[in-house]
C-alpha positions, 0 to 999 in steps of 0.5 A: 648300821645294819638292823640285822645281826647277821649283816653287822660289819666289824665297825657296827659291832664295835659301835654297838659294844661300846654303846652297850657298855656305856648304857650298862655303866649308866644303868648301874649308876657307875661313873667313868672314873669308878669303872676305869678304876675297877677295870684297871684301865686309864680314864682316857682309855675308857672314855675313848672306848665308850666313844667308839674309839680303839680299845684292846681286847684285854680292855674290853674284857676288863670293862665287861668283867667290871660290868658283870657282863663277862659271861657273854663272851663265852658265846663268841666263837661257837663250835660248828654245827654237825652237818652229818650223823657221822659228825655227831658220833665221831669222837671229838678230838681237839685240833692243834692246827689247820691243814693247808690248802688241798691241791 
């Protein structure tokens, strides 16, 4: 596992998120059964997630919400930084879809 966040792999992040959720649950003195009930997921699903197994994004969000950690997801996909002065002054229009490759 990489120690530098910019070099994390998806597997590294998967393990770190699962470990952080488990540590937060334990720090809050919540049992797995209680957290599973709060999050609306099965106990088996929560155990699998905490042990680094697969979990849907909906499950991860439900667990985060139950652990009062949902706000951290708002920083997941930051907008690209402006590269030019024109980028800063241009009206911000939301894109509906990406363009295809330019030939």
